[in-house]
C-alpha atoms as a printed R data frame, in Angstrom:
    type eleno elety resid chain resno       x       y       z
1   ATOM     1    CA   MET     A     1  22.580  13.708 -21.691
2   ATOM     2    CA   THR     A     2  18.897  11.483 -23.624
3   ATOM     3    CA   THR     A     3  15.436  11.863 -22.465
4   ATOM     4    CA   HIS     A     4  16.367   7.957 -20.716
5   ATOM     5    CA   ASP     A     5  18.921   9.258 -18.625
6   ATOM     6    CA   LEU     A     6  17.338  12.294 -17.085
7   ATOM     7    CA   PRO     A     7  15.269  12.171 -13.123
8   ATOM     8    CA   ILE     A     8  12.209  11.041 -13.934
9   ATOM     9    CA   GLY     A     9  10.832  14.813 -13.242
10  ATOM    10    CA   ARG     A    10  13.060  16.149 -16.110
11  ATOM    11    CA   ARG     A    11  11.080  13.745 -18.132
12  ATOM    12    CA   VAL     A    12   8.085  14.229 -17.459
13  ATOM    13    CA   ALA     A    13   8.913  18.373 -18.349
14  ATOM    14    CA   ARG     A    14  10.560  17.719 -22.471
15  ATOM    15    CA   LEU     A    15   7.676  15.219 -22.532
16  ATOM    16    CA   ARG     A    16   5.514  17.567 -21.688
17  ATOM    17    CA   VAL     A    17   7.140  20.074 -23.851
18  ATOM    18    CA   ARG     A    18   7.777  17.950 -26.541
19  ATOM    19    CA   ARG     A    19   3.672  17.998 -27.117
20  ATOM    20    CA   ARG     A    20   3.252  21.804 -26.663
21  ATOM    21    CA   MET     A    21   1.573  21.714 -23.772
22  ATOM    22    CA   THR     A    22   1.633  24.079 -20.675
23  ATOM    23    CA   GLN     A    23   2.045  22.703 -17.254
24  ATOM    24    CA   GLN     A    24  -1.713  23.635 -17.083
25  ATOM    25    CA   MET     A    25  -2.915  21.289 -19.158
26  ATOM    26    CA   LEU     A    26  -0.998  18.460 -18.189
27  ATOM    27    CA   ALA     A    27  -2.808  19.653 -14.552
28  ATOM    28    CA   ASP     A    28  -6.208  19.986 -16.562
29  ATOM    29    CA   ARG     A    29  -5.712  16.412 -17.830
30  ATOM    30    CA   LEU     A    30  -4.639  14.706 -14.578
31  ATOM    31    CA   GLY     A    31  -6.673  16.753 -12.508
32  ATOM    32    CA   LYS     A    32  -4.401  18.323 -10.648
33  ATOM    33    CA   SER     A    33  -3.046  21.626  -9.332
34  ATOM    34    CA   LYS     A    34  -0.524  23.281 -11.881
35  ATOM    35    CA   SER     A    35   1.298  23.695  -8.702
36  ATOM    36    CA   TRP     A    36   1.244  19.406  -8.893
37  ATOM    37    CA   VAL     A    37   2.931  18.830 -11.512
38  ATOM    38    CA   ASP     A    38   5.664  22.058 -10.925
39  ATOM    39    CA   LYS     A    39   6.719  19.501  -8.625
40  ATOM    40    CA   VAL     A    40   7.000  16.879 -10.181
41  ATOM    41    CA   GLU     A    41   9.107  18.794 -12.762
42  ATOM    42    CA   ARG     A    42  11.346  19.982  -9.879
43  ATOM    43    CA   GLY     A    43  11.751  16.966  -8.280
44  ATOM    44    CA   ALA     A    44  10.425  18.312  -5.278
45  ATOM    45    CA   ARG     A    45   7.347  15.496  -5.603
46  ATOM    46    CA   ALA     A    46   8.571  11.979  -5.819
47  ATOM    47    CA   LEU     A    47   6.746   9.841  -8.435
48  ATOM    48    CA   ASP     A    48   6.420   6.963  -6.081
49  ATOM    49    CA   ARG     A    49   3.470   5.484  -6.929
50  ATOM    50    CA   PHE     A    50   2.627   3.535 -10.532
51  ATOM    51    CA   THR     A    51  -1.040   4.507 -10.790
52  ATOM    52    CA   VAL     A    52   0.190   8.184 -10.740
53  ATOM    53    CA   ILE     A    53   3.111   7.510 -13.764
54  ATOM    54    CA   ARG     A    54   0.711   5.651 -15.380
55  ATOM    55    CA   ASP     A    55  -1.659   8.230 -15.272
56  ATOM    56    CA   LEU     A    56   0.977  10.623 -16.162
57  ATOM    57    CA   ALA     A    57   2.025   8.527 -19.315
58  ATOM    58    CA   ASP     A    58  -1.177   8.521 -20.230
59  ATOM    59    CA   ALA     A    59  -1.618  12.265 -20.734
60  ATOM    60    CA   LEU     A    60   1.750  12.350 -22.229
61  ATOM    61    CA   ARG     A    61   0.531   9.740 -24.867
62  ATOM    62    CA   VAL     A    62   3.958   7.686 -24.412
63  ATOM    63    CA   ASP     A    63   4.568   4.167 -22.676
64  ATOM    64    CA   PRO     A    64   5.461   4.085 -18.874
65  ATOM    65    CA   VAL     A    65   8.142   3.291 -19.393
66  ATOM    66    CA   ALA     A    66   9.233   6.217 -21.538
67  ATOM    67    CA   LEU     A    67   9.161   8.076 -17.999
68  ATOM    68    CA   LEU     A    68  10.439   5.200 -16.377
69  ATOM    69    CA   GLY     A    69  13.790   5.299 -18.361
70  ATOM    70    CA   ARG     A    70  14.621   2.639 -20.487
71  ATOM    71    CA   ASP     A    71  16.617   0.578 -17.689
72  ATOM    72    CA   ALA     A    72  12.936   0.067 -15.951
73  ATOM    73    CA   ARG     A    73  12.224  -2.919 -17.690
74  ATOM    74    CA   PRO     A    74  10.639  -4.945 -15.066
75  ATOM    75    CA   PRO     A    75  12.462  -8.832 -14.157
76  ATOM    76    CA   ALA     A    76  11.506 -12.713 -14.372
77  ATOM    77    CA   ALA     A    77  10.244 -12.070 -11.242
78  ATOM    78    CA   ALA     A    78   8.132  -9.323 -12.000
79  ATOM    79    CA   GLY     A    79   6.666 -11.128 -14.368
80  ATOM    80    CA   ALA     A    80   4.918 -13.975 -12.713
81  ATOM    81    CA   ALA     A    81   4.015 -11.827 -10.192
82  ATOM    82    CA   VAL     A    82   2.183 -10.170 -13.203
83  ATOM    83    CA   ASP     A    83   1.296 -13.794 -13.742
84  ATOM    84    CA   GLY     A    84  -0.625 -14.217 -10.856
85  ATOM    85    CA   VAL     A    85  -2.546 -11.258 -10.727
86  ATOM    86    CA   ASP     A    86  -4.468 -11.718 -14.134
87  ATOM    87    CA   GLY     A    87  -5.555 -14.992 -11.779
88  ATOM    88    CA   VAL     A    88  -6.740 -12.681  -9.492
89  ATOM    89    CA   ARG     A    89  -8.343 -10.460 -11.918
90  ATOM    90    CA   ALA     A    90  -9.921 -13.226 -13.699
91  ATOM    91    CA   ALA     A    91 -11.035 -14.393  -9.983
92  ATOM    92    CA   LEU     A    92 -13.084 -10.916  -8.879
93  ATOM    93    CA   ALA     A    93 -14.417 -11.053 -12.372
94  ATOM    94    CA   ARG     A    94 -16.353 -14.474 -11.820
95  ATOM    95    CA   TYR     A    95 -20.100 -13.738 -10.893
96  ATOM    96    CA   ASP     A    96 -21.725 -17.245 -11.070
97  ATOM    97    CA   THR     A    97 -21.864 -17.587  -7.091
98  ATOM    98    CA   VAL     A    98 -23.375 -14.622  -7.357
99  ATOM    99    CA   LEU     A    99 -26.201 -14.806  -9.898
100 ATOM   100    CA   ALA     A   100 -26.612 -18.660  -9.763
101 ATOM   101    CA   GLY     A   101 -25.276 -19.270  -6.477
102 ATOM   102    CA   PRO     A   102 -22.619 -22.125  -5.348
103 ATOM   103    CA   GLY     A   103 -23.832 -24.893  -8.172
104 ATOM   104    CA   GLY     A   104 -22.107 -27.786  -8.785
105 ATOM   105    CA   ARG     A   105 -18.997 -26.022  -7.168
106 ATOM   106    CA   THR     A   106 -18.608 -27.973  -3.737
107 ATOM   107    CA   ALA     A   107 -18.194 -25.282  -0.206
108 ATOM   108    CA   PRO     A   108 -15.593 -26.581   1.893
109 ATOM   109    CA   PRO     A   109 -15.892 -26.147   5.962
110 ATOM   110    CA   THR     A   110 -15.755 -23.265   7.488
111 ATOM   111    CA   GLY     A   111 -13.219 -24.307   9.746
112 ATOM   112    CA   GLU     A   112 -11.076 -25.262   6.844
113 ATOM   113    CA   LEU     A   113 -11.911 -21.616   5.116
114 ATOM   114    CA   GLY     A   114 -10.800 -20.173   8.090
115 ATOM   115    CA   ARG     A   115  -7.525 -21.911   8.680
116 ATOM   116    CA   ARG     A   116  -6.583 -20.817   4.674
117 ATOM   117    CA   VAL     A   117  -7.361 -17.682   5.223
118 ATOM   118    CA   VAL     A   118  -5.147 -17.276   8.218
119 ATOM   119    CA   HIS     A   119  -2.570 -18.780   5.980
120 ATOM   120    CA   ALA     A   120  -2.707 -16.216   3.349
121 ATOM   121    CA   TRP     A   121  -2.324 -13.548   6.135
122 ATOM   122    CA   LEU     A   122   0.798 -15.452   7.489
123 ATOM   123    CA   THR     A   123   1.746 -15.636   3.449
124 ATOM   124    CA   TYR     A   124   1.260 -11.275   3.336
125 ATOM   125    CA   GLN     A   125   3.097 -11.092   6.069
126 ATOM   126    CA   HIS     A   126   6.004 -13.017   5.286
127 ATOM   127    CA   ALA     A   127   6.329 -11.061   1.827
128 ATOM   128    CA   ASP     A   128   5.812 -14.291  -0.549
129 ATOM   129    CA   TYR     A   129   3.680 -12.217  -3.034
130 ATOM   130    CA   PRO     A   130   3.590 -14.619  -5.599
131 ATOM   131    CA   GLN     A   131   2.489 -17.314  -3.720
132 ATOM   132    CA   LEU     A   132  -0.521 -15.572  -1.976
133 ATOM   133    CA   LEU     A   133  -1.563 -14.460  -5.563
134 ATOM   134    CA   ARG     A   134  -1.388 -17.978  -6.761
135 ATOM   135    CA   ALA     A   135  -3.751 -19.151  -3.813
136 ATOM   136    CA   LEU     A   136  -6.191 -16.384  -3.734
137 ATOM   137    CA   PRO     A   137  -8.339 -17.430  -7.414
138 ATOM   138    CA   ASN     A   138  -9.380 -20.197  -4.651
139 ATOM   139    CA   LEU     A   139  -9.758 -18.738  -1.534
140 ATOM   140    CA   LEU     A   140 -11.793 -16.257  -3.181
141 ATOM   141    CA   GLY     A   141 -14.089 -18.462  -4.849
142 ATOM   142    CA   ASP     A   142 -14.507 -20.782  -1.665
143 ATOM   143    CA   ALA     A   143 -15.478 -17.892   0.487
144 ATOM   144    CA   GLN     A   144 -17.754 -16.938  -1.746
145 ATOM   145    CA   CYS     A   145 -19.091 -20.185  -1.943
146 ATOM   146    CA   VAL     A   146 -19.370 -20.478   1.519
147 ATOM   147    CA   HIS     A   147 -21.152 -17.146   2.108
148 ATOM   148    CA   ALA     A   148 -23.791 -18.250  -0.573
149 ATOM   149    CA   CYS     A   149 -24.328 -21.387   1.111
150 ATOM   150    CA   CYS     A   150 -24.258 -19.737   4.824
151 ATOM   151    CA   GLY     A   151 -26.393 -16.629   4.185
152 ATOM   152    CA   GLY     A   152 -23.322 -15.119   5.805
153 ATOM   153    CA   GLY     A   153 -23.623 -16.373   8.874
154 ATOM   154    CA   ASP     A   154 -20.996 -18.765  10.627
155 ATOM   155    CA   GLY     A   155 -18.507 -16.600  10.210
156 ATOM   156    CA   ALA     A   156 -18.759 -16.797   6.647
157 ATOM   157    CA   ALA     A   157 -19.069 -13.077   6.190
158 ATOM   158    CA   GLU     A   158 -16.161 -11.634   8.056
159 ATOM   159    CA   LEU     A   159 -14.054 -15.147   5.920
160 ATOM   160    CA   LEU     A   160 -15.073 -13.258   2.904
161 ATOM   161    CA   VAL     A   161 -13.997  -9.815   4.129
162 ATOM   162    CA   GLN     A   162 -10.503 -11.055   4.638
163 ATOM   163    CA   ALA     A   163 -10.191 -13.339   1.690
164 ATOM   164    CA   TYR     A   164 -11.080  -9.225  -0.420
165 ATOM   165    CA   GLY     A   165  -9.100  -7.934   2.568
166 ATOM   166    CA   ILE     A   166  -5.965 -10.088   1.501
167 ATOM   167    CA   THR     A   167  -6.648  -9.541  -1.907
168 ATOM   168    CA   SER     A   168  -6.677  -6.157  -1.921
169 ATOM   169    CA   SER     A   169  -3.743  -5.651  -0.153
170 ATOM   170    CA   VAL     A   170  -1.446  -7.255  -2.187
171 ATOM   171    CA   LEU     A   171  -2.825  -5.755  -5.399
172 ATOM   172    CA   VAL     A   172  -2.517  -1.874  -4.175
173 ATOM   173    CA   LYS     A   173   1.649  -3.028  -3.422
174 ATOM   174    CA   LEU     A   174   2.053  -4.261  -6.426
175 ATOM   175    CA   GLY     A   175   0.957  -1.341  -8.572
176 ATOM   176    CA   GLU     A   176  -2.824  -2.164  -9.108
177 ATOM   177    CA   GLY     A   177  -5.047  -0.166  -7.457
178 ATOM   178    CA   ASP     A   178  -8.009  -0.050  -9.443
179 ATOM   179    CA   LEU     A   179  -8.258  -3.742  -8.939
180 ATOM   180    CA   GLY     A   180  -7.207  -3.297  -5.151
181 ATOM   181    CA   TRP     A   181  -9.650  -0.601  -5.099
182 ATOM   182    CA   LEU     A   182 -12.499  -3.499  -6.401
183 ATOM   183    CA   ALA     A   183 -11.181  -5.903  -4.055
184 ATOM   184    CA   ALA     A   184 -11.686  -3.447  -1.084
185 ATOM   185    CA   ASP     A   185 -15.536  -2.831  -2.925
186 ATOM   186    CA   ARG     A   186 -16.454  -6.032  -2.535
187 ATOM   187    CA   ALA     A   187 -15.618  -6.684   0.693
188 ATOM   188    CA   MET     A   188 -17.281  -3.128   2.250
189 ATOM   189    CA   SER     A   189 -20.358  -4.765   0.097
190 ATOM   190    CA   ALA     A   190 -19.975  -8.454   1.662
191 ATOM   191    CA   SER     A   191 -19.548  -6.343   5.378
192 ATOM   192    CA   THR     A   192 -22.920  -4.847   5.503
193 ATOM   193    CA   GLY     A   193 -24.869  -4.861   8.641
194 ATOM   194    CA   ASP     A   194 -21.909  -4.959  10.830
195 ATOM   195    CA   PRO     A   195 -20.381  -2.250  12.117
196 ATOM   196    CA   LEU     A   196 -16.900  -4.084  12.976
197 ATOM   197    CA   LEU     A   197 -16.456  -5.221   9.786
198 ATOM   198    CA   VAL     A   198 -17.223  -2.296   8.232
199 ATOM   199    CA   ALA     A   199 -14.737  -1.357   9.783
200 ATOM   200    CA   ALA     A   200 -12.658  -4.009   8.538
201 ATOM   201    CA   ALA     A   201 -13.100  -4.010   5.721
202 ATOM   202    CA   THR     A   202 -12.660   0.370   5.175
203 ATOM   203    CA   VAL     A   203  -9.019  -0.435   5.654
204 ATOM   204    CA   PRO     A   204  -7.892  -1.660   2.609
205 ATOM   205    CA   LEU     A   205 -10.499   0.215   0.870
206 ATOM   206    CA   GLY     A   206  -8.309   3.169   2.778
207 ATOM   207    CA   GLN     A   207  -5.073   2.163   1.123
208 ATOM   208    CA   ALA     A   208  -6.949   1.761  -2.089
209 ATOM   209    CA   LEU     A   209  -7.873   5.004  -2.458
210 ATOM   210    CA   ARG     A   210  -4.447   6.454  -1.144
211 ATOM   211    CA   VAL     A   211  -2.667   4.826  -3.965
212 ATOM   212    CA   LEU     A   212  -5.287   5.858  -6.400
213 ATOM   213    CA   ASP     A   213  -4.115   9.765  -4.755
214 ATOM   214    CA   ARG     A   214  -7.714   9.815  -3.547
215 ATOM   215    CA   ALA     A   215  -6.530  10.947  -0.493
216 ATOM   216    CA   PRO     A   216  -9.654  13.332   0.382
217 ATOM   217    CA   LEU     A   217 -11.447  10.094   0.221
218 ATOM   218    CA   ALA     A   218  -9.762   8.138   1.983
219 ATOM   219    CA   LEU     A   219 -10.325  10.289   4.776
220 ATOM   220    CA   THR     A   220 -13.912  10.677   4.584
221 ATOM   221    CA   ALA     A   221 -13.726   6.436   4.799
222 ATOM   222    CA   THR     A   222 -11.874   6.327   7.321
223 ATOM   223    CA   ILE     A   223 -12.705   8.936   9.927
224 ATOM   224    CA   ALA     A   224 -16.366   7.537   9.591
225 ATOM   225    CA   ALA     A   225 -15.714   4.492  10.076
226 ATOM   226    CA   ALA     A   226 -13.394   4.748  13.508
227 ATOM   227    CA   HIS     A   227 -15.987   7.088  14.665
228 ATOM   228    CA   ARG     A   228 -18.206   4.012  14.047
229 ATOM   229    CA   ILE     A   229 -16.685   1.280  16.003
230 ATOM   230    CA   ALA     A   230 -15.327   4.557  18.721
231 ATOM   231    CA   PRO     A   231 -16.659   3.815  22.213
232 ATOM   232    CA   SER     A   232 -19.283   6.104  24.424
233 ATOM   233    CA   VAL     A   233 -15.863   5.888  26.973
234 ATOM   234    CA   PRO     A   234 -12.464   6.734  25.128
235 ATOM   235    CA   ARG     A   235 -10.346   3.113  25.183
236 ATOM   236    CA   ASP     A   236 -13.058   1.312  26.647
237 ATOM   237    CA   GLY     A   237 -13.956  -1.747  25.000
238 ATOM   238    CA   PRO     A   238 -12.562  -5.186  23.623
239 ATOM   239    CA   PRO     A   239  -9.124  -5.020  23.276
240 ATOM   240    CA   HIS     A   240  -9.140  -6.066  19.194
241 ATOM   241    CA   GLU     A   241 -12.023  -3.474  18.892
242 ATOM   242    CA   LEU     A   242  -9.516  -0.692  20.214
243 ATOM   243    CA   ALA     A   243  -6.937  -2.468  17.594
244 ATOM   244    CA   LEU     A   244  -8.768  -1.976  14.776
245 ATOM   245    CA   HIS     A   245 -10.190   1.741  15.789
246 ATOM   246    CA   GLY     A   246  -6.680   2.643  15.976
247 ATOM   247    CA   THR     A   247  -5.566   1.201  12.835
248 ATOM   248    CA   LEU     A   248  -8.087   3.891  11.219
249 ATOM   249    CA   LEU     A   249  -6.737   6.380  12.840
250 ATOM   250    CA   VAL     A   250  -3.893   5.560  11.938
251 ATOM   251    CA   GLN     A   251  -5.043   5.490   8.187
252 ATOM   252    CA   ALA     A   252  -6.929   8.686   8.457
253 ATOM   253    CA   ALA     A   253  -3.955   9.988   9.159
254 ATOM   254    CA   LEU     A   254  -1.933   8.913   6.750
255 ATOM   255    CA   ALA     A   255  -4.746  10.407   4.468
256 ATOM   256    CA   ALA     A   256  -4.518  13.499   5.895
257 ATOM   257    CA   ALA     A   257  -0.682  13.761   5.532
258 ATOM   258    CA   ALA     A   258  -1.573  13.214   1.472
259 ATOM   259    CA   CYS     A   259  -4.281  15.623   1.430
260 ATOM   260    CA   GLY     A   260  -1.296  18.152   3.223
261 ATOM   261    CA   ASP     A   261  -3.046  18.360   5.769
262 ATOM   262    CA   GLU     A   262  -0.285  18.882   8.823
263 ATOM   263    CA   ARG     A   263  -2.217  19.373  11.817
264 ATOM   264    CA   SER     A   264  -5.417  16.761  10.758
265 ATOM   265    CA   ALA     A   265  -2.457  14.262  10.691
266 ATOM   266    CA   ARG     A   266  -0.661  14.652  13.842
267 ATOM   267    CA   GLU     A   267  -3.678  15.326  15.883
268 ATOM   268    CA   LEU     A   268  -4.900  11.668  14.391
269 ATOM   269    CA   VAL     A   269  -0.964   9.352  15.077
270 ATOM   270    CA   ASP     A   270  -1.686  11.053  18.280
271 ATOM   271    CA   GLN     A   271  -5.033   9.526  18.798
272 ATOM   272    CA   ALA     A   272  -3.846   6.057  17.555
273 ATOM   273    CA   ALA     A   273  -0.346   6.141  19.829
274 ATOM   274    CA   GLY     A   274  -3.381   6.843  22.755
275 ATOM   275    CA   ILE     A   275  -5.027   3.787  22.188
276 ATOM   276    CA   ALA     A   276  -2.259   1.319  21.298
277 ATOM   277    CA   ASP     A   277   0.047   2.144  24.818
278 ATOM   278    CA   GLU     A   278  -3.482   1.456  26.607
279 ATOM   279    CA   ILE     A   279  -3.840  -1.727  25.040
280 ATOM   280    CA   GLY     A   280  -0.367  -2.859  23.701
281 ATOM   281    CA   ASP     A   281   0.466  -5.325  21.215
282 ATOM   282    CA   GLY     A   282  -1.127  -8.349  20.194
283 ATOM   283    CA   HIS     A   283  -4.617  -7.934  19.797
284 ATOM   284    CA   ASP     A   284  -4.411  -8.218  16.141
285 ATOM   285    CA   ARG     A   285  -7.580 -10.353  15.370
286 ATOM   286    CA   HIS     A   286  -8.195  -8.361  12.143
287 ATOM   287    CA   TRP     A   287  -4.135  -8.733  10.843
288 ATOM   288    CA   THR     A   288  -3.946  -5.037  11.096
289 ATOM   289    CA   GLY     A   289  -0.142  -4.885  13.053
290 ATOM   290    CA   PHE     A   290  -1.339  -2.701  15.589
291 ATOM   291    CA   GLY     A   291   0.411  -1.406  18.343
292 ATOM   292    CA   PRO     A   292   2.772   1.061  19.792
293 ATOM   293    CA   THR     A   293   5.882  -0.308  17.386
294 ATOM   294    CA   ALA     A   294   3.219   0.650  14.422
295 ATOM   295    CA   VAL     A   295   2.186   3.904  15.600
296 ATOM   296    CA   GLU     A   296   5.802   4.856  15.616
297 ATOM   297    CA   LEU     A   297   6.392   3.922  11.755
298 ATOM   298    CA   ALA     A   298   3.122   5.759  10.996
299 ATOM   299    CA   ARG     A   299   4.539   8.764  12.638
300 ATOM   300    CA   VAL     A   300   7.404   8.335   9.670
301 ATOM   301    CA   ALA     A   301   5.461   8.354   7.318
302 ATOM   302    CA   THR     A   302   3.248  10.594   8.051
303 ATOM   303    CA   ALA     A   303   6.264  12.892   8.659
304 ATOM   304    CA   VAL     A   304   7.445  12.009   4.539
305 ATOM   305    CA   ASP     A   305   4.566  12.646   3.084
306 ATOM   306    CA   LEU     A   306   3.697  16.292   4.981
307 ATOM   307    CA   GLY     A   307   7.515  16.738   3.388
308 ATOM   308    CA   ALA     A   308   9.255  16.825   7.307
309 ATOM   309    CA   GLY     A   309  11.897  14.343   6.397
310 ATOM   310    CA   ASP     A   310  14.560  15.783   9.313
311 ATOM   311    CA   GLU     A   311  11.977  14.573  12.083
312 ATOM   312    CA   ALA     A   312  11.409  11.228   9.818
313 ATOM   313    CA   VAL     A   313  14.667  10.632   9.842
314 ATOM   314    CA   ALA     A   314  14.745  11.514  13.196
315 ATOM   315    CA   ARG     A   315  12.118   9.055  14.283
316 ATOM   316    CA   HIS     A   316  13.089   6.518  12.099
317 ATOM   317    CA   GLU     A   317  16.976   6.015  13.397
318 ATOM   318    CA   LYS     A   318  15.173   5.514  16.558
319 ATOM   319    CA   VAL     A   319  12.256   3.491  16.216
320 ATOM   320    CA   VAL     A   320  14.376   0.765  13.511
321 ATOM   321    CA   GLY     A   321  17.325   0.260  17.262
322 ATOM   322    CA   SER     A   322  14.487  -1.143  19.293
323 ATOM   323    CA   ASP     A   323  13.494  -4.714  20.295
324 ATOM   324    CA   ASP     A   324   9.562  -4.572  19.307
325 ATOM   325    CA   TRP     A   325  10.467  -3.133  15.599
326 ATOM   326    CA   ARG     A   326  12.848  -6.588  14.650
327 ATOM   327    CA   ARG     A   327   9.774  -8.677  16.383
328 ATOM   328    CA   LEU     A   328   7.058  -7.041  13.639
329 ATOM   329    CA   PRO     A   329   6.468  -8.961  10.352
330 ATOM   330    CA   ALA     A   330   8.761  -9.131   8.248
331 ATOM   331    CA   GLU     A   331   6.204  -7.384   5.829
332 ATOM   332    CA   HIS     A   332   5.545  -4.577   7.944
333 ATOM   333    CA   ARG     A   333   9.300  -3.609   8.318
334 ATOM   334    CA   ALA     A   334  10.395  -3.812   4.893
335 ATOM   335    CA   ALA     A   335   7.265  -1.887   3.423
336 ATOM   336    CA   TYR     A   336   8.226   0.982   6.194
337 ATOM   337    CA   LEU     A   337  11.753   1.383   5.245
338 ATOM   338    CA   LEU     A   338  10.482   2.336   1.471
339 ATOM   339    CA   ASP     A   339   9.155   5.210   3.614
340 ATOM   340    CA   ALA     A   340  12.807   5.494   5.270
341 ATOM   341    CA   ALA     A   341  14.233   5.444   1.873
342 ATOM   342    CA   ARG     A   342  12.137   8.160   1.082
343 ATOM   343    CA   ALA     A   343  12.859  10.276   4.299
344 ATOM   344    CA   TYR     A   344  16.500   9.831   2.951
345 ATOM   345    CA   LEU     A   345  16.222  11.405  -0.153
346 ATOM   346    CA   GLN     A   346  14.249  14.124   1.130
347 ATOM   347    CA   VAL     A   347  17.148  15.083   3.366
348 ATOM   348    CA   GLY     A   348  19.332  14.498   0.778
349 ATOM   349    CA   ASP     A   349  21.213  11.021   1.798
350 ATOM   350    CA   PRO     A   350  21.815   9.000  -0.859
351 ATOM   351    CA   LEU     A   351  23.421   6.436   0.764
352 ATOM   352    CA   ALA     A   352  21.753   5.717   3.983
353 ATOM   353    CA   ALA     A   353  18.817   5.346   1.413
354 ATOM   354    CA   GLY     A   354  20.263   2.920  -0.779
355 ATOM   355    CA   ARG     A   355  20.961   1.117   2.513
356 ATOM   356    CA   ALA     A   356  17.468   1.277   3.522
357 ATOM   357    CA   LEU     A   357  16.504  -0.106   0.063
358 ATOM   358    CA   VAL     A   358  18.978  -2.685   0.932
359 ATOM   359    CA   ASP     A   359  17.912  -4.009   3.944
360 ATOM   360    CA   THR     A   360  14.214  -4.239   2.589
361 ATOM   361    CA   GLU     A   361  15.572  -6.839   0.029
362 ATOM   362    CA   ARG     A   362  17.576  -8.429   2.228
363 ATOM   363    CA   ILE     A   363  14.244  -8.876   4.862
364 ATOM   364    CA   ALA     A   364  11.492  -9.143   2.101
365 ATOM   365    CA   PRO     A   365  13.207  -9.219  -1.420
366 ATOM   366    CA   ALA     A   366   9.609  -8.924  -2.962
367 ATOM   367    CA   GLU     A   367   8.774  -5.717  -1.414
368 ATOM   368    CA   VAL     A   368  12.358  -4.450  -3.612
369 ATOM   369    CA   ARG     A   369  11.431  -6.777  -6.204
370 ATOM   370    CA   LEU     A   370   7.665  -6.689  -6.875
371 ATOM   371    CA   ARG     A   371   7.376  -3.124  -5.708
372 ATOM   372    CA   PRO     A   372   7.133  -0.649  -8.187
373 ATOM   373    CA   VAL     A   373   7.873   2.240  -5.513
374 ATOM   374    CA   ALA     A   374  11.078   0.457  -4.583
375 ATOM   375    CA   ARG     A   375  11.537   0.693  -8.420
376 ATOM   376    CA   THR     A   376  11.469   4.106  -8.715
377 ATOM   377    CA   LEU     A   377  13.215   4.649  -6.061
378 ATOM   378    CA   ILE     A   378  16.227   2.662  -6.887
379 ATOM   379    CA   THR     A   379  15.789   4.162 -10.109
380 ATOM   380    CA   ASP     A   380  16.387   7.809  -8.518
381 ATOM   381    CA   LEU     A   381  19.199   6.809  -6.790
382 ATOM   382    CA   MET     A   382  20.542   4.999  -9.960
383 ATOM   383    CA   ARG     A   383  20.442   9.004 -11.509
384 ATOM   384    CA   GLY     A   384  21.787  10.425  -9.156
385 ATOM   385    CA   GLY     A   385  25.702   9.605  -9.019
386 ATOM   386    CA   PRO     A   386  27.506   6.397  -8.705
387 ATOM   387    CA   VAL     A   387  26.121   4.242  -5.310
388 ATOM   388    CA   PRO     A   388  27.698   1.809  -3.557
389 ATOM   389    CA   ALA     A   389  28.540  -2.248  -4.787
390 ATOM   390    CA   ASP     A   390  25.512  -3.269  -2.917
391 ATOM   391    CA   VAL     A   391  23.139  -1.448  -4.071
392 ATOM   392    CA   ALA     A   392  24.551  -1.436  -7.727
393 ATOM   393    CA   ARG     A   393  24.177  -5.080  -7.341
394 ATOM   394    CA   LEU     A   394  20.601  -4.386  -6.107
395 ATOM   395    CA   ALA     A   395  20.288  -2.635  -9.640
396 ATOM   396    CA   THR     A   396  21.526  -5.054 -11.436
397 ATOM   397    CA   ALA     A   397  19.188  -7.375 -10.510
398 ATOM   398    CA   LEU     A   398  16.265  -5.642 -10.956
399 ATOM   399    CA   GLY     A   399  17.543  -4.623 -14.764
400 ATOM   400    CA   ILE     A   400  17.756  -1.320 -13.736
401 ATOM   401    CA   GLY     A   401  21.059   0.378 -14.846
């Protein structure tokens, strides 16, 4: 068996030994513990975030492909997405509106910009990430221009925060955690002075920090923002504000789970469930998708991150049988199914994991074809032995042999 045919953890171990590094030396380079490295090499901890794989590759002085395997080349669709990311990166690198004002750029009417922001969110919910990436550079530029012209008034600040939030969310999905963090940080800057806008901006910030393995920072930020907008009387306030409060509690729970803090994770998601049961669905002014079903999906995700695969699978099989599950946006359902696939792998059921990935591709193809986490899951399935025909077909479409 060659290095490329090994599971990713074994490839890390073999490359580490070739570099004459101990587990402690590699851990020190990564800012991790020796136990973390040991779990990765034994396959007890999944490498399902491309940013972590990239950091490992840097520490081992190899190309990330050497860790992903020779058959983990991205398909043509992924190349198109990368081109779109480059356009967004260029838009985020422009400071002309900030430094010199709108200048020659004509600011669109606030109402028109608002409709475009709504369309961008809907495009995100349909998981059409290439189209969204093409639209974002102009949307960001116009949102900055409107904000500069209005001084943040007339709803311009909220539109700019939302534009940055959409940008951060899609970049995080595509494995561009650092760039997603930058967009989320811009949203935080634009929201200064308005607790609700700060809270809305903290949602993508927490997501970006978690994908960059900065879970303690994500936990601190989301808890602080949630407390800042918490009503003085529990569950007493406008439904859209309570939905935002609940969303922050969910993000805090996910961060706590990533930190291995089981007690906090479960307490936080229980608090979010209480809010969701009180207000129900349909209060999504900030495009958070918050509601009872979303909280149940979060319970599964936190269980997976805590290593409680049996619990995650049991909860998953219950929640996907509900009518409310089918009403969620395609992006939400598909992204969640990747967590379900991880749960099935934790309990040693690769067939069910494969079915979850195939269902993900059916619901929202871009969630599988463009997300590094999905490619890692499929690669691990292929390395584990023979797979069903539909999984093999999906792997072939992605260039994974």
